[in-house]
matplotlib code that plots the C-alpha trace (Angstrom):
import matplotlib.pyplot as plt

x = [-148.2, -151.2, -151.9, -155.0, -156.0, -152.5, -150.9, -148.8, -149.4, -146.7, -146.4, -143.2, -141.7, -141.5, -137.7, -137.9, -140.9, -139.4, -136.7, -139.0, -141.2, -138.1, -135.2, -135.0, -136.8, -136.1, -137.4, -136.1, -138.6, -138.2, -141.5, -142.7, -142.5, -146.3, -146.2, -143.3, -145.2, -148.2, -146.1, -144.4, -147.6, -149.6, -146.6, -148.1, -147.5, -147.7, -146.5, -148.4, -146.5, -148.2, -146.3, -147.0, -147.6, -149.0, -150.9, -149.2, -148.9, -147.4, -148.1, -145.3, -145.0, -142.9, -140.0, -138.3, -138.9, -135.9, -135.4, -132.1, -131.9, -133.2, -132.7, -133.9, -136.6, -137.8, -137.4, -135.4, -136.9, -136.1, -138.7, -137.7, -140.1, -140.0, -139.8, -143.1, -141.4, -140.3, -143.9, -145.6]
y = [-48.0, -48.6, -48.3, -46.7, -45.0, -45.2, -43.6, -45.1, -43.4, -43.2, -41.3, -39.5, -38.1, -34.3, -34.3, -36.3, -34.7, -31.2, -32.6, -34.4, -31.3, -29.4, -30.5, -34.3, -36.2, -39.8, -41.9, -45.3, -47.6, -50.9, -53.0, -56.5, -58.8, -58.5, -54.7, -54.9, -57.3, -55.1, -52.0, -53.6, -55.2, -51.9, -49.8, -46.5, -43.3, -41.0, -40.9, -39.2, -38.4, -37.2, -35.6, -37.9, -35.1, -32.0, -33.8, -31.6, -33.7, -33.7, -35.7, -36.3, -38.0, -41.3, -41.8, -44.8, -47.7, -49.7, -52.6, -51.8, -55.1, -57.4, -56.7, -58.7, -60.5, -57.2, -55.4, -52.1, -50.0, -46.7, -44.5, -41.3, -38.6, -35.5, -32.1, -30.1, -27.7, -30.8, -32.3, -31.6]
z = [-118.2, -120.4, -124.2, -125.6, -128.8, -130.4, -127.4, -124.5, -121.1, -118.3, -115.0, -114.4, -111.2, -110.9, -111.5, -114.7, -115.9, -115.8, -118.1, -120.4, -120.8, -121.7, -123.8, -122.8, -125.5, -124.3, -121.5, -120.1, -118.6, -116.7, -117.5, -117.3, -120.4, -120.6, -120.9, -123.2, -125.4, -125.3, -126.2, -129.2, -130.5, -130.3, -131.5, -130.4, -132.5, -129.4, -125.7, -123.0, -119.8, -116.5, -113.6, -110.6, -108.2, -110.2, -112.9, -115.6, -118.8, -122.3, -125.4, -128.0, -131.3, -130.8, -133.2, -131.6, -129.2, -128.4, -126.1, -124.4, -122.5, -119.7, -116.1, -113.2, -115.4, -116.7, -120.0, -120.2, -122.9, -124.3, -126.1, -128.0, -129.3, -131.4, -129.7, -130.2, -132.7, -134.8, -135.1, -138.4]

ax = plt.figure().add_subplot(projection="3d")
ax.plot(x, y, z, "-o")
ax.set_aspect("equal")
plt.show()
């Protein structure tokens, strides 16, 4: 994960990327406290997902960033976005 120019960047497996590019508009990530702090401080407006093996990618408008809990000393975070046809 990294945040740049009001956008958070993640890689996604081919299985999940296919869903995220389609009708799934939410991702759950396990991240370090440092990354979680950076994400919440930057509060990006966009999420950019790149498929780990094909380099296909999508960018979506973030509508929600929620801390779902803590697991094994890391933060479990959900990020929701608008589908392309909902972005105005």
